[in-house]
BAVO-5606 format. One record per atom (N, C-alpha, C): residue number from 1; residue in three letters; atom name; x, y negated, z. Coordinates in Angstrom, 1 decimal, padded with zeros to 4 digits. Atoms other than C-alpha are relative to their C-alpha. Example, Ala and Ser with C-alpha at 12.3 -4.5 7.8 and 13.67 -1.06 7.14 Angstrom:
BEGIN
seq 1, type ALA, atom N, east 000.9, north 001.2, up 000.0 $
seq 1, type ALA, atom CA, east 012.3, north 004.5, up 007.8 $
seq 1, type ALA, atom C, east 000.9, north -001.2, up 000.0 $
seq 2, type SER, atom N, east -000.9, north 001.1, up 000.0 $
seq 2, type SER, atom CA, east 013.7, north 001.1, up 007.1 $
seq 2, type SER, atom C, east -000.8, north -001.1, up 000.8 $
//
This chain:
BEGIN
seq 1, type MET, atom N, east 001.3, north -000.2, up 000.1 $
seq 1, type MET, atom CA, east 103.4, north -114.3, up 083.3 $
seq 1, type MET, atom C, east -000.6, north 000.5, up 001.1 $
seq 2, type PRO, atom N, east 000.6, north -000.7, up -001.1 $
seq 2, type PRO, atom CA, east 101.1, north -113.8, up 086.3 $
seq 2, type PRO, atom C, east -000.6, north 001.4, up -000.3 $
seq 3, type ILE, atom N, east 000.5, north -001.5, up 000.1 $
seq 3, type ILE, atom CA, east 100.2, north -110.3, up 086.8 $
seq 3, type ILE, atom C, east -001.5, north -000.1, up 000.6 $
seq 4, type ALA, atom N, east 001.4, north -000.1, up -000.8 $
seq 4, type ALA, atom CA, east 096.3, north -109.7, up 087.6 $
seq 4, type ALA, atom C, east -000.1, north 001.1, up 001.1 $
seq 5, type SER, atom N, east -000.2, north -001.1, up -000.4 $
seq 5, type SER, atom CA, east 095.4, north -107.9, up 090.2 $
seq 5, type SER, atom C, east -000.6, north 001.6, up -000.3 $
seq 6, type SER, atom N, east 000.7, north -001.1, up 000.8 $
seq 6, type SER, atom CA, east 093.3, north -105.4, up 088.0 $
seq 6, type SER, atom C, east 001.6, north 001.2, up -000.4 $
seq 7, type ASP, atom N, east -001.7, north -000.5, up 000.7 $
seq 7, type ASP, atom CA, east 097.2, north -104.7, up 086.5 $
seq 7, type ASP, atom C, east 000.7, north 000.8, up 001.4 $
seq 8, type ILE, atom N, east -000.8, north -000.2, up -001.1 $
seq 8, type ILE, atom CA, east 098.8, north -104.0, up 089.9 $
seq 8, type ILE, atom C, east -000.7, north 001.4, up 000.7 $
seq 9, type TRP, atom N, east 000.8, north -001.4, up -000.2 $
seq 9, type TRP, atom CA, east 095.6, north -101.1, up 090.5 $
seq 9, type TRP, atom C, east 000.8, north 000.8, up -000.8 $
seq 10, type LYS, atom N, east -000.3, north -001.2, up 001.4 $
seq 10, type LYS, atom CA, east 096.6, north -099.6, up 087.1 $
seq 10, type LYS, atom C, east 001.4, north 000.3, up 000.2 $
seq 11, type LEU, atom N, east -000.9, north -000.2, up 000.0 $
seq 11, type LEU, atom CA, east 100.2, north -099.9, up 087.8 $
seq 11, type LEU, atom C, east 000.3, north 001.2, up 001.5 $
seq 12, type LYS, atom N, east 000.0, north -001.1, up -001.7 $
seq 12, type LYS, atom CA, east 099.8, north -098.0, up 091.9 $
seq 12, type LYS, atom C, east -000.6, north 001.1, up -000.8 $
seq 13, type THR, atom N, east 000.8, north -001.2, up 000.2 $
seq 13, type THR, atom CA, east 097.6, north -095.2, up 090.2 $
seq 13, type THR, atom C, east 001.0, north 000.7, up -001.0 $
seq 14, type ILE, atom N, east -000.9, north -000.8, up 000.5 $
seq 14, type ILE, atom CA, east 100.0, north -094.5, up 087.5 $
seq 14, type ILE, atom C, east 001.6, north 000.4, up 000.7 $
seq 15, type ILE, atom N, east -001.3, north -000.4, up -000.6 $
seq 15, type ILE, atom CA, east 103.3, north -094.5, up 089.7 $
seq 15, type ILE, atom C, east -000.8, north 001.3, up 001.4 $
seq 16, type ALA, atom N, east 000.3, north -001.0, up -000.6 $
seq 16, type ALA, atom CA, east 101.1, north -092.5, up 092.2 $
seq 16, type ALA, atom C, east -000.5, north 001.3, up -000.4 $
seq 17, type SER, atom N, east -000.2, north -001.1, up 000.9 $
seq 17, type SER, atom CA, east 100.2, north -090.0, up 089.9 $
seq 17, type SER, atom C, east 001.3, north 000.8, up -000.5 $
seq 18, type THR, atom N, east -001.6, north -000.8, up 000.3 $
seq 18, type THR, atom CA, east 103.6, north -089.4, up 088.8 $
seq 18, type THR, atom C, east 000.7, north 000.6, up 001.1 $
seq 19, type ILE, atom N, east -000.3, north -000.1, up -001.1 $
seq 19, type ILE, atom CA, east 104.8, north -089.7, up 092.3 $
seq 19, type ILE, atom C, east -000.4, north 001.8, up 000.2 $
seq 20, type SER, atom N, east 000.6, north -001.3, up -000.6 $
seq 20, type SER, atom CA, east 102.4, north -086.7, up 093.3 $
seq 20, type SER, atom C, east 000.7, north 001.1, up -001.0 $
seq 21, type SER, atom N, east 000.0, north -000.6, up 001.0 $
seq 21, type SER, atom CA, east 103.3, north -084.8, up 089.9 $
seq 21, type SER, atom C, east 001.7, north 000.4, up 000.6 $
seq 22, type ALA, atom N, east -001.0, north -000.2, up -000.3 $
seq 22, type ALA, atom CA, east 106.9, north -085.2, up 091.0 $
seq 22, type ALA, atom C, east 000.3, north 001.0, up 001.5 $
seq 23, type ILE, atom N, east -000.2, north -000.7, up -001.4 $
seq 23, type ILE, atom CA, east 106.7, north -083.8, up 094.8 $
seq 23, type ILE, atom C, east -000.8, north 001.1, up 000.0 $
seq 24, type ASN, atom N, east 000.9, north -001.1, up 000.0 $
seq 24, type ASN, atom CA, east 104.0, north -081.5, up 094.0 $
seq 24, type ASN, atom C, east -001.1, north -000.4, up 001.5 $
seq 25, type GLU, atom N, east 001.0, north 000.5, up -000.9 $
seq 25, type GLU, atom CA, east 101.9, north -083.4, up 097.0 $
seq 25, type GLU, atom C, east -000.8, north -001.0, up -000.4 $
seq 26, type PRO, atom N, east 000.4, north 000.9, up 000.3 $
seq 26, type PRO, atom CA, east 099.1, north -085.3, up 096.8 $
seq 26, type PRO, atom C, east 000.4, north -001.5, up 000.3 $
seq 27, type VAL, atom N, east -000.1, north 001.2, up -000.2 $
seq 27, type VAL, atom CA, east 099.5, north -089.1, up 096.5 $
seq 27, type VAL, atom C, east -001.0, north -001.0, up -000.4 $
seq 28, type PHE, atom N, east 001.6, north 000.7, up 001.0 $
seq 28, type PHE, atom CA, east 096.4, north -091.7, up 096.0 $
seq 28, type PHE, atom C, east 000.7, north -001.4, up 000.1 $
seq 29, type SER, atom N, east -000.4, north 001.4, up -000.1 $
seq 29, type SER, atom CA, east 096.9, north -095.1, up 094.8 $
seq 29, type SER, atom C, east -000.1, north -001.2, up 001.3 $
seq 30, type ASN, atom N, east 000.1, north 000.8, up -001.4 $
seq 30, type ASN, atom CA, east 095.7, north -096.9, up 098.1 $
seq 30, type ASN, atom C, east 001.0, north 000.3, up 000.7 $
seq 31, type ASN, atom N, east -000.8, north -000.6, up -000.4 $
seq 31, type ASN, atom CA, east 098.5, north -095.0, up 099.3 $
seq 31, type ASN, atom C, east 001.9, north -000.4, up -000.3 $
seq 32, type VAL, atom N, east -000.8, north 000.9, up 000.5 $
seq 32, type VAL, atom CA, east 101.0, north -097.0, up 097.3 $
seq 32, type VAL, atom C, east 000.3, north -001.4, up 000.0 $
seq 33, type THR, atom N, east -000.1, north 001.3, up 000.2 $
seq 33, type THR, atom CA, east 102.5, north -100.4, up 097.8 $
seq 33, type THR, atom C, east 001.1, north -000.3, up -001.0 $
seq 34, type VAL, atom N, east -001.0, north 000.6, up 001.2 $
seq 34, type VAL, atom CA, east 104.1, north -102.4, up 095.4 $
seq 34, type VAL, atom C, east 000.7, north -001.5, up 001.0 $
seq 35, type ASP, atom N, east -000.3, north 001.0, up -000.8 $
seq 35, type ASP, atom CA, east 106.6, north -104.7, up 097.5 $
seq 35, type ASP, atom C, east 000.9, north -001.0, up -001.0 $
seq 36, type SER, atom N, east -000.5, north 001.0, up 000.8 $
seq 36, type SER, atom CA, east 108.6, north -106.1, up 094.6 $
seq 36, type SER, atom C, east -000.6, north 000.2, up -001.5 $
seq 37, type LEU, atom N, east 000.5, north -000.3, up 001.5 $
seq 37, type LEU, atom CA, east 107.3, north -106.4, up 091.2 $
seq 37, type LEU, atom C, east 000.3, north -001.1, up -001.0 $
seq 38, type ASP, atom N, east -000.8, north 001.2, up 000.9 $
seq 38, type ASP, atom CA, east 109.6, north -108.3, up 088.3 $
seq 38, type ASP, atom C, east -000.6, north 000.7, up -001.3 $
seq 39, type GLU, atom N, east 000.6, north -000.5, up 001.6 $
seq 39, type GLU, atom CA, east 108.6, north -108.5, up 084.5 $
seq 39, type GLU, atom C, east 001.5, north -000.1, up -000.4 $
seq 40, type VAL, atom N, east -001.1, north -000.3, up 000.8 $
seq 40, type VAL, atom CA, east 111.4, north -107.4, up 082.6 $
seq 40, type VAL, atom C, east 000.1, north -000.1, up -001.4 $
seq 41, type ASN, atom N, east 000.1, north -000.1, up 001.8 $
seq 41, type ASN, atom CA, east 112.1, north -107.4, up 078.4 $
seq 41, type ASN, atom C, east -000.8, north 001.3, up 000.0 $
seq 42, type THR, atom N, east 001.0, north -001.1, up 000.5 $
seq 42, type THR, atom CA, east 110.6, north -104.1, up 078.3 $
seq 42, type THR, atom C, east -001.2, north 000.5, up 000.8 $
seq 43, type GLY, atom N, east 001.4, north 000.0, up -000.5 $
seq 43, type GLY, atom CA, east 108.0, north -104.4, up 080.9 $
seq 43, type GLY, atom C, east 000.1, north 000.0, up 001.6 $
seq 44, type TYR, atom N, east 000.4, north 000.5, up -001.1 $
seq 44, type TYR, atom CA, east 107.9, north -104.0, up 084.6 $
seq 44, type TYR, atom C, east 000.8, north 000.5, up 000.8 $
seq 45, type SER, atom N, east -000.5, north -000.6, up -001.0 $
seq 45, type SER, atom CA, east 110.3, north -103.1, up 087.5 $
seq 45, type SER, atom C, east -000.6, north -000.2, up 001.2 $
seq 46, type VAL, atom N, east 001.0, north -000.1, up -001.5 $
seq 46, type VAL, atom CA, east 108.3, north -102.0, up 090.8 $
seq 46, type VAL, atom C, east 001.0, north 000.7, up 000.9 $
seq 47, type ILE, atom N, east -000.7, north -001.1, up -001.2 $
seq 47, type ILE, atom CA, east 109.9, north -100.9, up 094.0 $
seq 47, type ILE, atom C, east -001.5, north -000.5, up 001.2 $
seq 48, type GLY, atom N, east 000.8, north 000.0, up -001.1 $
seq 48, type GLY, atom CA, east 107.6, north -100.1, up 097.0 $
seq 48, type GLY, atom C, east 000.3, north 001.4, up 001.0 $
seq 49, type LYS, atom N, east 000.0, north -000.9, up -000.8 $
seq 49, type LYS, atom CA, east 106.8, north -097.2, up 099.4 $
seq 49, type LYS, atom C, east -001.6, north 000.6, up -000.5 $
seq 50, type PHE, atom N, east 001.2, north -001.0, up 000.4 $
seq 50, type PHE, atom CA, east 104.2, north -094.2, up 099.1 $
seq 50, type PHE, atom C, east -000.1, north 000.9, up 001.3 $
seq 51, type GLU, atom N, east 000.4, north -001.4, up -000.9 $
seq 51, type GLU, atom CA, east 102.5, north -091.7, up 101.5 $
seq 51, type GLU, atom C, east -000.8, north 001.1, up -000.5 $
seq 52, type THR, atom N, east 000.6, north -001.4, up 001.0 $
seq 52, type THR, atom CA, east 101.4, north -088.0, up 100.7 $
seq 52, type THR, atom C, east -001.3, north -000.4, up 001.2 $
seq 53, type MET, atom N, east 001.4, north -000.4, up -001.0 $
seq 53, type MET, atom CA, east 097.5, north -087.2, up 102.1 $
seq 53, type MET, atom C, east 000.4, north 001.3, up -000.2 $
seq 54, type LYS, atom N, east -000.1, north -001.4, up -000.7 $
seq 54, type LYS, atom CA, east 097.9, north -083.5, up 103.7 $
seq 54, type LYS, atom C, east -001.3, north 000.0, up 000.5 $
seq 55, type SER, atom N, east 000.9, north -000.1, up -000.9 $
seq 55, type SER, atom CA, east 094.9, north -082.1, up 104.8 $
seq 55, type SER, atom C, east 000.4, north 000.9, up 001.6 $
seq 56, type PHE, atom N, east -000.6, north -001.0, up -001.4 $
seq 56, type PHE, atom CA, east 097.0, north -080.1, up 107.4 $
seq 56, type PHE, atom C, east 001.6, north -000.2, up 000.1 $
seq 57, type GLY, atom N, east -001.4, north 000.2, up 000.0 $
seq 57, type GLY, atom CA, east 100.6, north -081.0, up 108.6 $
seq 57, type GLY, atom C, east 000.2, north -001.5, up -000.1 $
seq 58, type GLN, atom N, east -000.6, north 001.5, up 000.2 $
seq 58, type GLN, atom CA, east 102.6, north -084.1, up 108.4 $
seq 58, type GLN, atom C, east 000.0, north -000.7, up -001.2 $
seq 59, type ASN, atom N, east -000.3, north 000.9, up 001.4 $
seq 59, type ASN, atom CA, east 102.2, north -086.8, up 105.6 $
seq 59, type ASN, atom C, east 001.6, north -000.6, up -000.1 $
seq 60, type LYS, atom N, east -001.4, north 000.8, up 000.4 $
seq 60, type LYS, atom CA, east 105.5, north -087.9, up 104.0 $
seq 60, type LYS, atom C, east -000.1, north -001.2, up -000.5 $
seq 61, type LYS, atom N, east -000.4, north 001.5, up 000.6 $
seq 61, type LYS, atom CA, east 106.5, north -091.4, up 103.7 $
seq 61, type LYS, atom C, east 001.5, north 000.1, up -000.9 $
seq 62, type GLY, atom N, east -001.0, north 000.2, up 000.7 $
seq 62, type GLY, atom CA, east 109.1, north -092.3, up 101.0 $
seq 62, type GLY, atom C, east -000.1, north -001.3, up -000.5 $
seq 63, type LYS, atom N, east 000.2, north 001.1, up 000.7 $
seq 63, type LYS, atom CA, east 110.1, north -095.4, up 098.9 $
seq 63, type LYS, atom C, east 000.2, north 000.3, up -001.4 $
seq 64, type TYR, atom N, east -000.2, north -000.3, up 001.4 $
seq 64, type TYR, atom CA, east 110.3, north -095.4, up 095.2 $
seq 64, type TYR, atom C, east 000.4, north -001.3, up -000.9 $
seq 65, type GLU, atom N, east -000.7, north 001.1, up 001.3 $
seq 65, type GLU, atom CA, east 111.8, north -097.4, up 092.0 $
seq 65, type GLU, atom C, east -000.5, north 000.3, up -001.4 $
seq 66, type ALA, atom N, east 000.5, north -000.4, up 001.0 $
seq 66, type ALA, atom CA, east 109.9, north -097.3, up 089.2 $
seq 66, type ALA, atom C, east 000.4, north -001.5, up -001.5 $
seq 67, type ALA, atom N, east -000.1, north 000.7, up 001.4 $
seq 67, type ALA, atom CA, east 110.5, north -098.9, up 085.3 $
seq 67, type ALA, atom C, east -001.1, north 000.1, up -000.7 $
seq 68, type LEU, atom N, east 001.1, north -000.7, up 000.7 $
seq 68, type LEU, atom CA, east 107.6, north -099.0, up 083.4 $
seq 68, type LEU, atom C, east -000.1, north -001.5, up -001.4 $
seq 69, type THR, atom N, east 000.3, north 000.9, up 001.2 $
seq 69, type THR, atom CA, east 106.7, north -100.5, up 079.8 $
seq 69, type THR, atom C, east -001.2, north -000.9, up 000.5 $
seq 70, type GLN, atom N, east 001.1, north 001.1, up -000.3 $
seq 70, type GLN, atom CA, east 104.2, north -103.4, up 079.4 $
seq 70, type GLN, atom C, east -001.1, north 000.7, up 000.0 $
seq 71, type ASP, atom N, east 001.5, north -001.0, up 000.0 $
seq 71, type ASP, atom CA, east 101.3, north -100.6, up 078.6 $
seq 71, type ASP, atom C, east 000.0, north 001.0, up 000.9 $
seq 72, type GLY, atom N, east 000.2, north -000.7, up -001.1 $
seq 72, type GLY, atom CA, east 102.0, north -098.8, up 081.8 $
seq 72, type GLY, atom C, east 001.0, north 001.5, up 000.2 $
seq 73, type LYS, atom N, east -000.6, north -001.1, up -000.1 $
seq 73, type LYS, atom CA, east 104.2, north -096.1, up 080.6 $
seq 73, type LYS, atom C, east 001.2, north 000.5, up 001.1 $
seq 74, type ILE, atom N, east -001.0, north 000.3, up -001.2 $
seq 74, type ILE, atom CA, east 106.6, north -095.1, up 083.3 $
seq 74, type ILE, atom C, east 001.4, north 000.8, up -001.1 $
seq 75, type ILE, atom N, east -001.2, north -000.3, up 000.4 $
seq 75, type ILE, atom CA, east 110.4, north -094.9, up 082.0 $
seq 75, type ILE, atom C, east 000.8, north 000.8, up 000.8 $
seq 76, type SER, atom N, east -000.7, north -000.6, up -001.2 $
seq 76, type SER, atom CA, east 112.0, north -094.0, up 085.1 $
seq 76, type SER, atom C, east -000.6, north -000.4, up 001.3 $
seq 77, type LEU, atom N, east 000.6, north 000.0, up -000.9 $
seq 77, type LEU, atom CA, east 111.2, north -093.0, up 088.4 $
seq 77, type LEU, atom C, east 001.1, north 000.5, up 001.1 $
seq 78, type LYS, atom N, east -000.9, north -000.1, up -001.4 $
seq 78, type LYS, atom CA, east 113.2, north -093.0, up 091.5 $
seq 78, type LYS, atom C, east -000.7, north 000.2, up 001.5 $
seq 79, type ILE, atom N, east 000.2, north 000.1, up -001.5 $
seq 79, type ILE, atom CA, east 112.3, north -091.7, up 094.8 $
seq 79, type ILE, atom C, east 001.0, north 000.5, up 001.2 $
seq 80, type GLY, atom N, east -001.2, north 000.1, up -000.9 $
seq 80, type GLY, atom CA, east 114.5, north -092.2, up 097.6 $
seq 80, type GLY, atom C, east 001.1, north -000.2, up -001.0 $
seq 81, type ASP, atom N, east -001.1, north 000.1, up 000.7 $
seq 81, type ASP, atom CA, east 117.8, north -091.9, up 096.3 $
seq 81, type ASP, atom C, east 000.3, north 001.2, up -001.4 $
seq 82, type LYS, atom N, east 000.3, north -001.2, up 000.9 $
seq 82, type LYS, atom CA, east 116.7, north -088.9, up 093.6 $
seq 82, type LYS, atom C, east -000.8, north -000.9, up -001.0 $
seq 83, type LEU, atom N, east 000.9, north 000.4, up 002.0 $
seq 83, type LEU, atom CA, east 115.9, north -090.0, up 089.7 $
seq 83, type LEU, atom C, east -000.8, north 001.4, up 000.0 $
seq 84, type VAL, atom N, east 001.1, north -001.2, up 000.3 $
seq 84, type VAL, atom CA, east 112.9, north -087.8, up 089.3 $
seq 84, type VAL, atom C, east -000.8, north 000.0, up -001.3 $
seq 85, type LYS, atom N, east 000.3, north 000.3, up 001.4 $
seq 85, type LYS, atom CA, east 112.0, north -089.1, up 085.9 $
seq 85, type LYS, atom C, east 000.5, north -001.0, up -000.8 $
seq 86, type ARG, atom N, east -000.7, north 000.9, up 000.8 $
seq 86, type ARG, atom CA, east 113.8, north -090.6, up 083.0 $
seq 86, type ARG, atom C, east -000.3, north 000.1, up -001.3 $
seq 87, type GLU, atom N, east 000.5, north -000.2, up 001.3 $
seq 87, type GLU, atom CA, east 113.0, north -091.2, up 079.5 $
seq 87, type GLU, atom C, east 000.7, north -000.9, up -000.7 $
//
C-alpha cells in the first residue's frame, strides 16, 4: 500500500524528536531523510540520515534505523551502531 507524503512528514517528525531526545541535541524533521521505507507486518522499517542543528559549533551528522508501528510509535531506534531505544 502506498504511503502518503503527509505520512512521511509525520514519520520524520517522530524520528527527529526521538533522535533529539536520545542524543540531547536538536534535530528537526527537515534535517531527517528517509532513504528506505518498507512496510512490514507490525508497521514500518525506516533507514535514513539526520543532522543536528546547533547555534554554535559543528552540526553532527549520522545514520539511523527505526522500526515503527502503523500508528507511528517507535519500537526501536538505532543511531549508527548504537541501539538507543527498544520496546
